[in-house]
N, C-alpha and C positions, 0 to 999 in steps of 0.2 A: 598337503591336502590331496585326498584321493581324486583321481581323474574320473570324469563321467563314466568312461568305459569300465573302470574298476568298480565303481559304485553299482553299475548295472550287473556286473558279474557277481558281486556280493549279494545283491538282491535276488538274483536268479538262484544262487546256491541256497539262500535261506528258504525260498519258495519250494525248491526241490526237497529240502530237508523236512519242511512242514508236511509236504505231500507224502513223503516216505514214512514219517512218524504216524500220520493219520492212517495210512494203509497198514502199517504194522499193528496198530491197535485194532483195526477192523478184522485183520486176519487172525489175531490172537483171540478176539472175542468170538469169532466164528468157531474156532476150535473149542473154546471153553463152553459155549452154549450147546454145542453138539455133544460134548463129553458128559456134562453134568446137568444140562437143561437150563433154560432161561431163569426159572424161578429160584433154583438153588445157587446160581452163579452170583458173584459180587465183583465189584471193581478190583479188589485185591487179586482175585483169581485171574482177571484179564491182564493186569500189570505183570504178574508173575510169568506170564507167557511171552513177555516182551523183554528186550534189553533196556527199556526206557526207565527213567526215574519215575517214582510214583506220582509226583506232582505234574508230570508231563501230560498225563491223561486229561486233566482238567483244562488244559490249554485247547483241547479239541472237543471234548464232550462233557456234559454236565452229569450224566447218569448212564447206567447200563441200558435203560430204555432208549435213550438217544442213540446209543451205539447200535442196538438191534434195529431200530428204525433206519439207520444209515445203511446197514447191511441189506435190509429188505428193499429199500428204495433203490439202491444200486442194482440189485438183481432185477427189479421190475423195469428199470430203465432199459436193461439189456433184453428183457423178455418182450416188451411192447412191440418192437419191430416184427417179432415172430407172429404176434397176434394180428398185426396189420396185414401180414402176408396171408394168414388164414382168412381174414375178412375179405380180401380181394379175390380169393379163389373159391370161396364157399358158394355153393349153388342153392342150398336150402338149409333149414334149421339143423337137420341131422349132420350134414357135412361141416357146418360151422362148429357145432358142438364137438364132434369127433376131432376136428382139426384143432380147435382151441384147447381142449383137454389134452389131446395127444402132444401138442406143442409144449404145454406147461409141464406135463409129467416127464417128457423126455428132457426138457431143460433142467428140471429138478434132479433127474438122475445124472445128467452130465455135470451139474454143479457139485454133486456129491460123489463123483466117480472115484476119487482117491479113497474116500471113507468106505465106499462099497468094496473096493479092491482089498482094503486092509481089514474089512469086517469091523470097522470102527463106527461109533455113533454118527448119525447124520444130522443135518440142520435143515429144517423146513424154511422156506424163504418168505412166506407171507407173514408180515409182522404182527405184533401183538395189538397194534392200533390200526384203525381204518381211516384216520383223519389226516394222514400225512399227504403231502401234495401228490406223490406218485400213486398212492393207493386211491386217492380221490379221482385222479385222471383215469386210472385203469377201470375203476368202477363205472365212471361215466361212459367210457368207451364200450364196455360190455353191456351196460344198460341200453345205450343207443342201438347197438347191434341187435339185441334181443327185441327191442321195441319195433325196429324196422321189419324184422323177419316176421314177428307175430302179426303186425298190421297186414302184411302181404297174405298171411294165412287166414285173416279174418278173426284173429284172436285178440283184437285191440282192447278188449275189456279186462284182460289179465293185468294184475299189478306187477309191472316190470321192476319196480324198486325192490320188492321182496324177492322176485324171481332172480334178479342179478345178484342179490345178497346170498341167496341160496346156492346159486351156481358157483360163486367164489368160495363159499363155505365148504361145499363138497370138494372143490379142488384142494383146499387146505387140508381137510381131514384125510381124504383118500391119498393125497400125495405123501403125507406123513406115514401112513400105513404101507404104501407102496414101497417106500424106501427101506422098510424093514424086511422085504422079501429079497431073496437072492436067487437069480438076478431080479431086479425090479421089472415088473410087467406093465410098462407104460401104456402099451396099446390096449391091453385087456382092461386096465383101469379106465382108460378113456371111453371104451365102449360101455362099460357099466355106468359110469357117470353120465354119459349121454342118455342112456335109457332111463335113468332116474329122472332126469329133467324132462324128457319128452313125455314119459308116462304122467308126470305131474301136470304138465301143460294140458294134456288131453283130458285129465280128470277135472282140472279147473275149468276148462272150456265147457265141459259137459254140465258142470254145476252152475255155470254162469258167474263164476267168481272173478 
């Protein structure tokens, strides 16, 4: 009969193997989604990028959508501390927006650094769904940030639900286009995105919406 210590070692090895397999699938999926796009990709494409047996995929994920969400959520977990730093250092709406957009666009460029160097396809990081736990958390954080800033500015009548959704949508679309430039112009993109939001807020406030 195996000793307790031996059982512990075996359990530890299995856990490490599971973590390695999951990481292998995510890395392969990142390559496939970047190469041919999320819509065109299928599970067979992902498996072919790994040394794993085809059935192994379903031990970790049910669909390609679930894989994409895992990639996006992992990225958002690592991005949120950067947003927290922006929040703590921002002095007004402009500095918050420039800081938040700049942090995201630079993060996006860093995540795709090898693809940019190789002039290969890139992978945007905000997922196809907005109802994952990490996306919900990030949305609430941005919503609260904007709400507090607008209240200080006397713009508390503006619908911050739509505004936060618009701000995230701009980050997603502009980030994807920014990655197509060589080199990516993160600071320039951040300034343009900021101006779009500020101009929109001023127009909404003037109309009393």
